[in-house]
N, CA, C and O atoms as a CHARMM CRD file, in Angstrom:
* protein
*
  360
    1    1 UNK  N   -122.85100   7.74600  21.28500 PROA 1      0.00000
    2    1 UNK  CA  -121.86300   6.72800  21.54700 PROA 1      0.00000
    3    1 UNK  C   -122.38200   5.83100  22.67100 PROA 1      0.00000
    4    1 UNK  O   -122.80500   6.32100  23.71900 PROA 1      0.00000
    5    2 UNK  N   -122.35000   4.56700  22.45500 PROA 2      0.00000
    6    2 UNK  CA  -122.80000   3.61200  23.46200 PROA 2      0.00000
    7    2 UNK  C   -121.74100   3.45800  24.54500 PROA 2      0.00000
    8    2 UNK  O   -120.54200   3.49600  24.27100 PROA 2      0.00000
    9    3 UNK  N   -122.20200   3.28700  25.76700 PROA 3      0.00000
   10    3 UNK  CA  -121.31400   3.06400  26.92000 PROA 3      0.00000
   11    3 UNK  C   -121.77600   1.79200  27.61300 PROA 3      0.00000
   12    3 UNK  O   -122.94700   1.41800  27.55600 PROA 3      0.00000
   13    4 UNK  N   -120.85100   1.15600  28.25100 PROA 4      0.00000
   14    4 UNK  CA  -121.17200  -0.02900  29.03000 PROA 4      0.00000
   15    4 UNK  C   -120.64800   0.20100  30.44000 PROA 4      0.00000
   16    4 UNK  O   -119.50100   0.61100  30.62100 PROA 4      0.00000
   17    5 UNK  N   -121.48200  -0.06100  31.43400 PROA 5      0.00000
   18    5 UNK  CA  -121.03500   0.08500  32.82100 PROA 5      0.00000
   19    5 UNK  C   -121.34500  -1.19500  33.58500 PROA 5      0.00000
   20    5 UNK  O   -122.28500  -1.92200  33.26500 PROA 5      0.00000
   21    6 UNK  N   -120.54300  -1.44500  34.58400 PROA 6      0.00000
   22    6 UNK  CA  -120.73600  -2.60400  35.43700 PROA 6      0.00000
   23    6 UNK  C   -121.39200  -2.14300  36.74000 PROA 6      0.00000
   24    6 UNK  O   -120.92300  -1.19500  37.37100 PROA 6      0.00000
   25    7 UNK  N   -122.46100  -2.80200  37.13600 PROA 7      0.00000
   26    7 UNK  CA  -123.15200  -2.49300  38.38800 PROA 7      0.00000
   27    7 UNK  C   -123.01400  -3.68300  39.32400 PROA 7      0.00000
   28    7 UNK  O   -123.08200  -4.83500  38.89500 PROA 7      0.00000
   29    8 UNK  N   -122.81800  -3.39400  40.61400 PROA 8      0.00000
   30    8 UNK  CA  -122.80600  -4.51300  41.55300 PROA 8      0.00000
   31    8 UNK  C   -124.22900  -5.04000  41.70700 PROA 8      0.00000
   32    8 UNK  O   -125.19200  -4.37000  41.33600 PROA 8      0.00000
   33    9 UNK  N   -124.34900  -6.22500  42.24900 PROA 9      0.00000
   34    9 UNK  CA  -125.65500  -6.88900  42.33400 PROA 9      0.00000
   35    9 UNK  C   -126.66100  -6.06900  43.13300 PROA 9      0.00000
   36    9 UNK  O   -127.82900  -5.98200  42.75200 PROA 9      0.00000
   37   10 UNK  N   -126.22400  -5.47000  44.23000 PROA 10     0.00000
   38   10 UNK  CA  -127.14100  -4.68800  45.06200 PROA 10     0.00000
   39   10 UNK  C   -127.71600  -3.50700  44.28900 PROA 10     0.00000
   40   10 UNK  O   -128.92800  -3.28900  44.30100 PROA 10     0.00000
   41   11 UNK  N   -126.85300  -2.73900  43.61600 PROA 11     0.00000
   42   11 UNK  CA  -127.32700  -1.58400  42.85800 PROA 11     0.00000
   43   11 UNK  C   -128.21400  -2.02800  41.70200 PROA 11     0.00000
   44   11 UNK  O   -129.23400  -1.39900  41.42000 PROA 11     0.00000
   45   12 UNK  N   -127.83100  -3.10300  41.03900 PROA 12     0.00000
   46   12 UNK  CA  -128.65000  -3.62000  39.94300 PROA 12     0.00000
   47   12 UNK  C   -130.04000  -4.01600  40.44700 PROA 12     0.00000
   48   12 UNK  O   -131.04300  -3.72300  39.79700 PROA 12     0.00000
   49   13 UNK  N   -130.09700  -4.68400  41.60700 PROA 13     0.00000
   50   13 UNK  CA  -131.39600  -5.06700  42.17500 PROA 13     0.00000
   51   13 UNK  C   -132.23600  -3.83700  42.51300 PROA 13     0.00000
   52   13 UNK  O   -133.44500  -3.82400  42.27900 PROA 13     0.00000
   53   14 UNK  N   -131.60500  -2.82000  43.05400 PROA 14     0.00000
   54   14 UNK  CA  -132.33000  -1.59000  43.40200 PROA 14     0.00000
   55   14 UNK  C   -132.91500  -0.92900  42.15400 PROA 14     0.00000
   56   14 UNK  O   -134.05800  -0.47300  42.16000 PROA 14     0.00000
   57   15 UNK  N   -132.11500  -0.88300  41.08500 PROA 15     0.00000
   58   15 UNK  CA  -132.60000  -0.28500  39.83700 PROA 15     0.00000
   59   15 UNK  C   -133.73300  -1.11900  39.25600 PROA 15     0.00000
   60   15 UNK  O   -134.71800  -0.56700  38.76500 PROA 15     0.00000
   61   16 UNK  N   -133.60700  -2.42700  39.30400 PROA 16     0.00000
   62   16 UNK  CA  -134.67000  -3.32000  38.82300 PROA 16     0.00000
   63   16 UNK  C   -135.97000  -3.05700  39.59800 PROA 16     0.00000
   64   16 UNK  O   -137.05000  -2.99300  39.01000 PROA 16     0.00000
   65   17 UNK  N   -135.85400  -2.90700  40.91400 PROA 17     0.00000
   66   17 UNK  CA  -137.02500  -2.65500  41.75400 PROA 17     0.00000
   67   17 UNK  C   -137.69000  -1.32600  41.37400 PROA 17     0.00000
   68   17 UNK  O   -138.90700  -1.26000  41.20300 PROA 17     0.00000
   69   18 UNK  N   -136.88700  -0.28100  41.24700 PROA 18     0.00000
   70   18 UNK  CA  -137.42800   1.03300  40.87900 PROA 18     0.00000
   71   18 UNK  C   -138.09000   0.97200  39.51300 PROA 18     0.00000
   72   18 UNK  O   -139.18500   1.50100  39.32200 PROA 18     0.00000
   73   19 UNK  N   -137.42600   0.32600  38.56500 PROA 19     0.00000
   74   19 UNK  CA  -137.97800   0.21300  37.21100 PROA 19     0.00000
   75   19 UNK  C   -139.32400  -0.49200  37.23500 PROA 19     0.00000
   76   19 UNK  O   -140.26500  -0.05900  36.57100 PROA 19     0.00000
   77   20 UNK  N   -139.42100  -1.57700  37.99900 PROA 20     0.00000
   78   20 UNK  CA  -140.69400  -2.29700  38.08500 PROA 20     0.00000
   79   20 UNK  C   -141.78500  -1.45400  38.72100 PROA 20     0.00000
   80   20 UNK  O   -142.92500  -1.45300  38.25900 PROA 20     0.00000
   81   21 UNK  N   -141.43700  -0.74000  39.77900 PROA 21     0.00000
   82   21 UNK  CA  -142.42100   0.09300  40.47400 PROA 21     0.00000
   83   21 UNK  C   -142.91700   1.23200  39.58800 PROA 21     0.00000
   84   21 UNK  O   -144.06200   1.66600  39.71500 PROA 21     0.00000
   85   22 UNK  N   -142.06300   1.71500  38.69500 PROA 22     0.00000
   86   22 UNK  CA  -142.43500   2.83400  37.82900 PROA 22     0.00000
   87   22 UNK  C   -142.88000   2.38100  36.43500 PROA 22     0.00000
   88   22 UNK  O   -143.17400   3.20700  35.57200 PROA 22     0.00000
   89   23 UNK  N   -142.92600   1.08200  36.22800 PROA 23     0.00000
   90   23 UNK  CA  -143.30000   0.51800  34.92100 PROA 23     0.00000
   91   23 UNK  C   -142.43300   1.10100  33.80400 PROA 23     0.00000
   92   23 UNK  O   -142.92700   1.51900  32.75700 PROA 23     0.00000
   93   24 UNK  N   -141.13000   1.11300  34.06300 PROA 24     0.00000
   94   24 UNK  CA  -140.15200   1.61300  33.10000 PROA 24     0.00000
   95   24 UNK  C   -139.05100   0.57000  32.97500 PROA 24     0.00000
   96   24 UNK  O   -138.97000  -0.37000  33.76600 PROA 24     0.00000
   97   25 UNK  N   -138.22000   0.75100  31.98300 PROA 25     0.00000
   98   25 UNK  CA  -137.10100  -0.17200  31.82100 PROA 25     0.00000
   99   25 UNK  C   -135.94800   0.26700  32.72200 PROA 25     0.00000
  100   25 UNK  O   -135.81200   1.45200  33.02700 PROA 25     0.00000
  101   26 UNK  N   -135.12800  -0.68100  33.14300 PROA 26     0.00000
  102   26 UNK  CA  -133.93400  -0.31300  33.91400 PROA 26     0.00000
  103   26 UNK  C   -133.04200   0.66000  33.14900 PROA 26     0.00000
  104   26 UNK  O   -132.46300   1.57100  33.74200 PROA 26     0.00000
  105   27 UNK  N   -132.92900   0.46800  31.82500 PROA 27     0.00000
  106   27 UNK  CA  -132.10800   1.38600  31.02800 PROA 27     0.00000
  107   27 UNK  C   -132.63300   2.81900  31.11000 PROA 27     0.00000
  108   27 UNK  O   -131.84700   3.76300  31.18300 PROA 27     0.00000
  109   28 UNK  N   -133.94500   2.98300  31.09800 PROA 28     0.00000
  110   28 UNK  CA  -134.52300   4.32800  31.18800 PROA 28     0.00000
  111   28 UNK  C   -134.20200   4.95900  32.53900 PROA 28     0.00000
  112   28 UNK  O   -133.91200   6.15300  32.61300 PROA 28     0.00000
  113   29 UNK  N   -134.25300   4.16500  33.60300 PROA 29     0.00000
  114   29 UNK  CA  -133.93000   4.66700  34.94500 PROA 29     0.00000
  115   29 UNK  C   -132.47900   5.12800  34.98900 PROA 29     0.00000
  116   29 UNK  O   -132.18500   6.20600  35.50500 PROA 29     0.00000
  117   30 UNK  N   -131.57500   4.32100  34.45300 PROA 30     0.00000
  118   30 UNK  CA  -130.14900   4.64800  34.46800 PROA 30     0.00000
  119   30 UNK  C   -129.87800   5.88200  33.60600 PROA 30     0.00000
  120   30 UNK  O   -129.12700   6.76600  34.01800 PROA 30     0.00000
  121   31 UNK  N   -130.48500   5.95200  32.40300 PROA 31     0.00000
  122   31 UNK  CA  -130.28600   7.13100  31.54600 PROA 31     0.00000
  123   31 UNK  C   -130.74200   8.40700  32.24500 PROA 31     0.00000
  124   31 UNK  O   -130.04700   9.42200  32.20800 PROA 31     0.00000
  125   32 UNK  N   -131.92200   8.35400  32.88900 PROA 32     0.00000
  126   32 UNK  CA  -132.42200   9.52700  33.60500 PROA 32     0.00000
  127   32 UNK  C   -131.48900   9.92400  34.74300 PROA 32     0.00000
  128   32 UNK  O   -131.23100  11.10900  34.95500 PROA 32     0.00000
  129   33 UNK  N   -130.98500   8.93800  35.47100 PROA 33     0.00000
  130   33 UNK  CA  -130.08100   9.22400  36.58900 PROA 33     0.00000
  131   33 UNK  C   -128.79500   9.88300  36.08800 PROA 33     0.00000
  132   33 UNK  O   -128.30500  10.83400  36.69600 PROA 33     0.00000
  133   34 UNK  N   -128.26300   9.38900  35.00600 PROA 34     0.00000
  134   34 UNK  CA  -127.02700   9.95700  34.45700 PROA 34     0.00000
  135   34 UNK  C   -127.28700  11.36600  33.92900 PROA 34     0.00000
  136   34 UNK  O   -126.46000  12.25800  34.12100 PROA 34     0.00000
  137   35 UNK  N   -128.41900  11.57700  33.27000 PROA 35     0.00000
  138   35 UNK  CA  -128.75300  12.91300  32.76000 PROA 35     0.00000
  139   35 UNK  C   -128.89300  13.90600  33.91500 PROA 35     0.00000
  140   35 UNK  O   -128.40700  15.03400  33.82600 PROA 35     0.00000
  141   36 UNK  N   -129.55500  13.49100  34.99400 PROA 36     0.00000
  142   36 UNK  CA  -129.70300  14.37400  36.15500 PROA 36     0.00000
  143   36 UNK  C   -128.34100  14.68700  36.77400 PROA 36     0.00000
  144   36 UNK  O   -128.09200  15.82500  37.17200 PROA 36     0.00000
  145   37 UNK  N   -127.47400  13.70600  36.85800 PROA 37     0.00000
  146   37 UNK  CA  -126.12400  13.92100  37.38900 PROA 37     0.00000
  147   37 UNK  C   -125.36300  14.92500  36.51800 PROA 37     0.00000
  148   37 UNK  O   -124.73600  15.85000  37.03500 PROA 37     0.00000
  149   38 UNK  N   -125.42000  14.74100  35.20200 PROA 38     0.00000
  150   38 UNK  CA  -124.71400  15.64400  34.28800 PROA 38     0.00000
  151   38 UNK  C   -125.24600  17.06800  34.42900 PROA 38     0.00000
  152   38 UNK  O   -124.46100  18.01600  34.44100 PROA 38     0.00000
  153   39 UNK  N   -126.56100  17.23400  34.53600 PROA 39     0.00000
  154   39 UNK  CA  -127.15300  18.56400  34.70400 PROA 39     0.00000
  155   39 UNK  C   -126.68700  19.21100  36.00000 PROA 39     0.00000
  156   39 UNK  O   -126.35300  20.39500  36.01200 PROA 39     0.00000
  157   40 UNK  N   -126.65800  18.44500  37.09800 PROA 40     0.00000
  158   40 UNK  CA  -126.18100  18.98400  38.38600 PROA 40     0.00000
  159   40 UNK  C   -124.73300  19.43500  38.30200 PROA 40     0.00000
  160   40 UNK  O   -124.37800  20.51200  38.78000 PROA 40     0.00000
  161   41 UNK  N   -123.89700  18.59800  37.68500 PROA 41     0.00000
  162   41 UNK  CA  -122.47600  18.93100  37.59600 PROA 41     0.00000
  163   41 UNK  C   -122.24100  20.13300  36.68700 PROA 41     0.00000
  164   41 UNK  O   -121.38000  20.96600  36.97000 PROA 41     0.00000
  165   42 UNK  N   -123.00000  20.22900  35.59800 PROA 42     0.00000
  166   42 UNK  CA  -122.88000  21.40200  34.72300 PROA 42     0.00000
  167   42 UNK  C   -123.31600  22.66500  35.45800 PROA 42     0.00000
  168   42 UNK  O   -122.68900  23.71400  35.30800 PROA 42     0.00000
  169   43 UNK  N   -124.38200  22.57700  36.25100 PROA 43     0.00000
  170   43 UNK  CA  -124.83300  23.73100  37.04000 PROA 43     0.00000
  171   43 UNK  C   -123.77800  24.11300  38.06700 PROA 43     0.00000
  172   43 UNK  O   -123.54500  25.29900  38.30100 PROA 43     0.00000
  173   44 UNK  N   -123.13800  23.12600  38.68200 PROA 44     0.00000
  174   44 UNK  CA  -122.07800  23.39400  39.65700 PROA 44     0.00000
  175   44 UNK  C   -120.91200  24.11900  38.98100 PROA 44     0.00000
  176   44 UNK  O   -120.35400  25.06200  39.54300 PROA 44     0.00000
  177   45 UNK  N   -120.54900  23.68000  37.78100 PROA 45     0.00000
  178   45 UNK  CA  -119.47500  24.34000  37.04200 PROA 45     0.00000
  179   45 UNK  C   -119.85100  25.77700  36.69400 PROA 45     0.00000
  180   45 UNK  O   -119.03000  26.68500  36.82900 PROA 45     0.00000
  181   46 UNK  N   -121.10500  25.99100  36.24200 PROA 46     0.00000
  182   46 UNK  CA  -121.54900  27.35400  35.92100 PROA 46     0.00000
  183   46 UNK  C   -121.51000  28.24400  37.15300 PROA 46     0.00000
  184   46 UNK  O   -121.07500  29.39300  37.07900 PROA 46     0.00000
  185   47 UNK  N   -121.96200  27.71700  38.28600 PROA 47     0.00000
  186   47 UNK  CA  -121.95300  28.47900  39.53500 PROA 47     0.00000
  187   47 UNK  C   -120.52900  28.87900  39.90400 PROA 47     0.00000
  188   47 UNK  O   -120.27300  30.02700  40.26800 PROA 47     0.00000
  189   48 UNK  N   -119.60900  27.92800  39.80900 PROA 48     0.00000
  190   48 UNK  CA  -118.21600  28.22100  40.12400 PROA 48     0.00000
  191   48 UNK  C   -117.63800  29.27900  39.20300 PROA 48     0.00000
  192   48 UNK  O   -116.92000  30.17100  39.65500 PROA 48     0.00000
  193   49 UNK  N   -117.94400  29.19000  37.90900 PROA 49     0.00000
  194   49 UNK  CA  -117.44000  30.17600  36.96400 PROA 49     0.00000
  195   49 UNK  C   -118.05100  31.54700  37.22900 PROA 49     0.00000
  196   49 UNK  O   -117.35700  32.56100  37.14400 PROA 49     0.00000
  197   50 UNK  N   -119.35000  31.58700  37.55100 PROA 50     0.00000
  198   50 UNK  CA  -119.99400  32.86400  37.87500 PROA 50     0.00000
  199   50 UNK  C   -119.35800  33.48800  39.11100 PROA 50     0.00000
  200   50 UNK  O   -119.18900  34.70600  39.17200 PROA 50     0.00000
  201   51 UNK  N   -119.00800  32.67300  40.08900 PROA 51     0.00000
  202   51 UNK  CA  -118.36000  33.19200  41.29700 PROA 51     0.00000
  203   51 UNK  C   -116.99400  33.78100  40.95600 PROA 51     0.00000
  204   51 UNK  O   -116.64500  34.85900  41.43700 PROA 51     0.00000
  205   52 UNK  N   -116.21900  33.07600  40.12400 PROA 52     0.00000
  206   52 UNK  CA  -114.91600  33.60100  39.71400 PROA 52     0.00000
  207   52 UNK  C   -115.05800  34.89100  38.91100 PROA 52     0.00000
  208   52 UNK  O   -114.28900  35.83300  39.09900 PROA 52     0.00000
  209   53 UNK  N   -116.04700  34.93000  38.01300 PROA 53     0.00000
  210   53 UNK  CA  -116.29200  36.13500  37.22100 PROA 53     0.00000
  211   53 UNK  C   -116.69300  37.29800  38.12200 PROA 53     0.00000
  212   53 UNK  O   -116.23900  38.42400  37.92100 PROA 53     0.00000
  213   54 UNK  N   -117.54500  37.03200  39.11700 PROA 54     0.00000
  214   54 UNK  CA  -117.97000  38.07800  40.04800 PROA 54     0.00000
  215   54 UNK  C   -116.78900  38.60000  40.84800 PROA 54     0.00000
  216   54 UNK  O   -116.65700  39.80900  41.04100 PROA 54     0.00000
  217   55 UNK  N   -115.93800  37.71000  41.31100 PROA 55     0.00000
  218   55 UNK  CA  -114.75800  38.12500  42.08000 PROA 55     0.00000
  219   55 UNK  C   -113.83000  38.98100  41.21200 PROA 55     0.00000
  220   55 UNK  O   -113.30700  39.99900  41.66700 PROA 55     0.00000
  221   56 UNK  N   -113.63400  38.56200  39.97000 PROA 56     0.00000
  222   56 UNK  CA  -112.78400  39.33500  39.06600 PROA 56     0.00000
  223   56 UNK  C   -113.38300  40.72500  38.84400 PROA 56     0.00000
  224   56 UNK  O   -112.65500  41.71800  38.83900 PROA 56     0.00000
  225   57 UNK  N   -114.69400  40.80100  38.66000 PROA 57     0.00000
  226   57 UNK  CA  -115.36200  42.09100  38.46500 PROA 57     0.00000
  227   57 UNK  C   -115.17200  42.96800  39.70100 PROA 57     0.00000
  228   57 UNK  O   -114.89000  44.16000  39.57800 PROA 57     0.00000
  229   58 UNK  N   -115.32400  42.38900  40.88300 PROA 58     0.00000
  230   58 UNK  CA  -115.11800  43.14400  42.11500 PROA 58     0.00000
  231   58 UNK  C   -113.67800  43.66000  42.20200 PROA 58     0.00000
  232   58 UNK  O   -113.44800  44.82000  42.54200 PROA 58     0.00000
  233   59 UNK  N   -112.71700  42.79200  41.89200 PROA 59     0.00000
  234   59 UNK  CA  -111.31800  43.22500  41.95900 PROA 59     0.00000
  235   59 UNK  C   -111.02600  44.35800  40.98000 PROA 59     0.00000
  236   59 UNK  O   -110.21500  45.23800  41.26900 PROA 59     0.00000
  237   60 UNK  N   -111.68400  44.33700  39.82000 PROA 60     0.00000
  238   60 UNK  CA  -111.45700  45.36600  38.81000 PROA 60     0.00000
  239   60 UNK  C   -112.16400  46.68200  39.14300 PROA 60     0.00000
  240   60 UNK  O   -111.63600  47.75700  38.85800 PROA 60     0.00000
  241   61 UNK  N   -113.35700  46.60100  39.74600 PROA 61     0.00000
  242   61 UNK  CA  -114.16700  47.81000  39.93600 PROA 61     0.00000
  243   61 UNK  C   -114.32800  48.22900  41.38700 PROA 61     0.00000
  244   61 UNK  O   -114.53300  49.40900  41.67500 PROA 61     0.00000
  245   62 UNK  N   -114.23900  47.27800  42.29700 PROA 62     0.00000
  246   62 UNK  CA  -114.49800  47.56900  43.70200 PROA 62     0.00000
  247   62 UNK  C   -115.98100  47.67900  44.02500 PROA 62     0.00000
  248   62 UNK  O   -116.34200  47.90700  45.17900 PROA 62     0.00000
  249   63 UNK  N   -116.84900  47.52100  43.02700 PROA 63     0.00000
  250   63 UNK  CA  -118.29600  47.61700  43.25600 PROA 63     0.00000
  251   63 UNK  C   -118.78800  46.39000  44.00400 PROA 63     0.00000
  252   63 UNK  O   -118.39100  45.26000  43.71700 PROA 63     0.00000
  253   64 UNK  N   -119.67000  46.64200  44.98100 PROA 64     0.00000
  254   64 UNK  CA  -120.17200  45.53700  45.79800 PROA 64     0.00000
  255   64 UNK  C   -121.44800  45.94900  46.52600 PROA 64     0.00000
  256   64 UNK  O   -121.85200  47.11100  46.49400 PROA 64     0.00000
  257   65 UNK  N   -122.06400  44.98600  47.17400 PROA 65     0.00000
  258   65 UNK  CA  -123.15700  45.18800  48.12600 PROA 65     0.00000
  259   65 UNK  C   -122.74800  44.49500  49.41200 PROA 65     0.00000
  260   65 UNK  O   -122.04100  43.48800  49.37600 PROA 65     0.00000
  261   66 UNK  N   -123.17700  45.01500  50.53300 PROA 66     0.00000
  262   66 UNK  CA  -122.91100  44.32800  51.79300 PROA 66     0.00000
  263   66 UNK  C   -123.97200  43.25400  51.99800 PROA 66     0.00000
  264   66 UNK  O   -125.04200  43.29400  51.39000 PROA 66     0.00000
  265   67 UNK  N   -123.66300  42.30400  52.85500 PROA 67     0.00000
  266   67 UNK  CA  -124.64900  41.28300  53.19400 PROA 67     0.00000
  267   67 UNK  C   -125.90100  41.90400  53.77900 PROA 67     0.00000
  268   67 UNK  O   -127.01000  41.45800  53.48800 PROA 67     0.00000
  269   68 UNK  N   -125.73500  42.92700  54.59900 PROA 68     0.00000
  270   68 UNK  CA  -126.87800  43.61000  55.21000 PROA 68     0.00000
  271   68 UNK  C   -127.77700  44.23000  54.14400 PROA 68     0.00000
  272   68 UNK  O   -129.00100  44.16500  54.25000 PROA 68     0.00000
  273   69 UNK  N   -127.17300  44.83200  53.11800 PROA 69     0.00000
  274   69 UNK  CA  -127.95800  45.43700  52.03900 PROA 69     0.00000
  275   69 UNK  C   -128.74100  44.37900  51.26300 PROA 69     0.00000
  276   69 UNK  O   -129.91000  44.57700  50.93200 PROA 69     0.00000
  277   70 UNK  N   -128.09500  43.27800  50.98300 PROA 70     0.00000
  278   70 UNK  CA  -128.75900  42.20100  50.23800 PROA 70     0.00000
  279   70 UNK  C   -129.89100  41.60700  51.05700 PROA 70     0.00000
  280   70 UNK  O   -130.98500  41.38800  50.53700 PROA 70     0.00000
  281   71 UNK  N   -129.63700  41.34000  52.34800 PROA 71     0.00000
  282   71 UNK  CA  -130.68700  40.76600  53.20500 PROA 71     0.00000
  283   71 UNK  C   -131.88500  41.70100  53.31800 PROA 71     0.00000
  284   71 UNK  O   -133.03000  41.25000  53.28400 PROA 71     0.00000
  285   72 UNK  N   -131.62800  43.00500  53.45400 PROA 72     0.00000
  286   72 UNK  CA  -132.73400  43.97400  53.54600 PROA 72     0.00000
  287   72 UNK  C   -133.57400  43.94100  52.27600 PROA 72     0.00000
  288   72 UNK  O   -134.80100  44.00800  52.34100 PROA 72     0.00000
  289   73 UNK  N   -132.92400  43.83700  51.13100 PROA 73     0.00000
  290   73 UNK  CA  -133.65300  43.75700  49.86400 PROA 73     0.00000
  291   73 UNK  C   -134.43200  42.44000  49.78100 PROA 73     0.00000
  292   73 UNK  O   -135.60600  42.43500  49.41300 PROA 73     0.00000
  293   74 UNK  N   -133.78100  41.32900  50.12200 PROA 74     0.00000
  294   74 UNK  CA  -134.45300  40.02700  50.04700 PROA 74     0.00000
  295   74 UNK  C   -135.63700  39.94100  50.99700 PROA 74     0.00000
  296   74 UNK  O   -136.61500  39.25300  50.70400 PROA 74     0.00000
  297   75 UNK  N   -135.56200  40.62500  52.12200 PROA 75     0.00000
  298   75 UNK  CA  -136.67400  40.61800  53.07700 PROA 75     0.00000
  299   75 UNK  C   -137.93700  41.23400  52.49700 PROA 75     0.00000
  300   75 UNK  O   -139.03000  41.00000  53.01300 PROA 75     0.00000
  301   76 UNK  N   -137.80300  42.02200  51.42600 PROA 76     0.00000
  302   76 UNK  CA  -138.98700  42.63400  50.81000 PROA 76     0.00000
  303   76 UNK  C   -139.66100  41.70400  49.80900 PROA 76     0.00000
  304   76 UNK  O   -140.79700  41.94800  49.40200 PROA 76     0.00000
  305   77 UNK  N   -138.97300  40.64900  49.41200 PROA 77     0.00000
  306   77 UNK  CA  -139.53700  39.74300  48.40700 PROA 77     0.00000
  307   77 UNK  C   -140.82900  39.12400  48.92600 PROA 77     0.00000
  308   77 UNK  O   -140.92100  38.72000  50.08500 PROA 77     0.00000
  309   78 UNK  N   -141.80600  39.05900  48.06100 PROA 78     0.00000
  310   78 UNK  CA  -143.08000  38.43700  48.41100 PROA 78     0.00000
  311   78 UNK  C   -143.96600  39.30800  49.28300 PROA 78     0.00000
  312   78 UNK  O   -144.99300  38.84400  49.77800 PROA 78     0.00000
  313   79 UNK  N   -143.58400  40.56100  49.48000 PROA 79     0.00000
  314   79 UNK  CA  -144.41700  41.48500  50.26200 PROA 79     0.00000
  315   79 UNK  C   -145.03300  42.51400  49.32100 PROA 79     0.00000
  316   79 UNK  O   -144.68900  42.58000  48.14100 PROA 79     0.00000
  317   80 UNK  N   -145.94000  43.31000  49.85700 PROA 80     0.00000
  318   80 UNK  CA  -146.54800  44.38700  49.07000 PROA 80     0.00000
  319   80 UNK  C   -145.54300  45.49200  48.76500 PROA 80     0.00000
  320   80 UNK  O   -145.78800  46.33100  47.89800 PROA 80     0.00000
  321   81 UNK  N   -144.42600  45.49700  49.46500 PROA 81     0.00000
  322   81 UNK  CA  -143.41800  46.55100  49.30100 PROA 81     0.00000
  323   81 UNK  C   -142.11600  45.99300  48.74000 PROA 81     0.00000
  324   81 UNK  O   -141.02300  46.39800  49.13800 PROA 81     0.00000
  325   82 UNK  N   -142.26100  45.03900  47.79100 PROA 82     0.00000
  326   82 UNK  CA  -141.07000  44.41900  47.22500 PROA 82     0.00000
  327   82 UNK  C   -140.19600  45.46900  46.56300 PROA 82     0.00000
  328   82 UNK  O   -140.65500  46.22600  45.70700 PROA 82     0.00000
  329   83 UNK  N   -138.93400  45.50700  46.96800 PROA 83     0.00000
  330   83 UNK  CA  -138.03000  46.53400  46.47500 PROA 83     0.00000
  331   83 UNK  C   -137.25800  46.10400  45.26000 PROA 83     0.00000
  332   83 UNK  O   -137.26300  44.93700  44.86700 PROA 83     0.00000
  333   84 UNK  N   -136.59500  47.07300  44.67700 PROA 84     0.00000
  334   84 UNK  CA  -135.69500  46.80700  43.56000 PROA 84     0.00000
  335   84 UNK  C   -134.30700  46.54100  44.13300 PROA 84     0.00000
  336   84 UNK  O   -134.01300  46.94300  45.25900 PROA 84     0.00000
  337   85 UNK  N   -133.46000  45.87100  43.37200 PROA 85     0.00000
  338   85 UNK  CA  -132.11600  45.59400  43.89400 PROA 85     0.00000
  339   85 UNK  C   -131.38700  46.89300  44.21400 PROA 85     0.00000
  340   85 UNK  O   -131.49600  47.86500  43.46600 PROA 85     0.00000
  341   86 UNK  N   -130.65300  46.91900  45.30500 PROA 86     0.00000
  342   86 UNK  CA  -129.87200  48.12900  45.62100 PROA 86     0.00000
  343   86 UNK  C   -128.73500  48.31600  44.61500 PROA 86     0.00000
  344   86 UNK  O   -128.27500  47.36500  43.98200 PROA 86     0.00000
  345   87 UNK  N   -128.30300  49.55200  44.49000 PROA 87     0.00000
  346   87 UNK  CA  -127.18200  49.85400  43.59800 PROA 87     0.00000
  347   87 UNK  C   -125.86800  49.43800  44.23900 PROA 87     0.00000
  348   87 UNK  O   -125.66900  49.60600  45.44200 PROA 87     0.00000
  349   88 UNK  N   -124.98800  48.90400  43.43600 PROA 88     0.00000
  350   88 UNK  CA  -123.65600  48.56700  43.92900 PROA 88     0.00000
  351   88 UNK  C   -122.86700  49.84500  44.20300 PROA 88     0.00000
  352   88 UNK  O   -123.12700  50.88400  43.59600 PROA 88     0.00000
  353   89 UNK  N   -121.91800  49.76600  45.10300 PROA 89     0.00000
  354   89 UNK  CA  -121.10700  50.93000  45.46200 PROA 89     0.00000
  355   89 UNK  C   -119.68900  50.46800  45.78900 PROA 89     0.00000
  356   89 UNK  O   -119.40900  49.27300  45.88700 PROA 89     0.00000
  357   90 UNK  N   -118.81000  51.44400  45.95200 PROA 90     0.00000
  358   90 UNK  CA  -117.42200  51.11700  46.32200 PROA 90     0.00000
  359   90 UNK  C   -117.27300  51.14000  47.82500 PROA 90     0.00000
  360   90 UNK  O   -116.18300  50.89100  48.34100 PROA 90     0.00000
């Protein structure tokens, strides 16, 4: 579906400049910007839903890790002694 948007002169000039510097069309710059925005917003929605799902799981089971446990595990990342994730507990 085609969309039409109105840009103020300043933003239009900025997009024209970027397009010229990258040897691309202004439409390609705008399409890429909108696609990146949509991807960010979809990721934000997924993150929010995962947080709600995690909270619901915690409320149902009581299983959790403390911040200290998670930090201790993360501190092993990238070392010769990289650990496995700790087990959740009540």
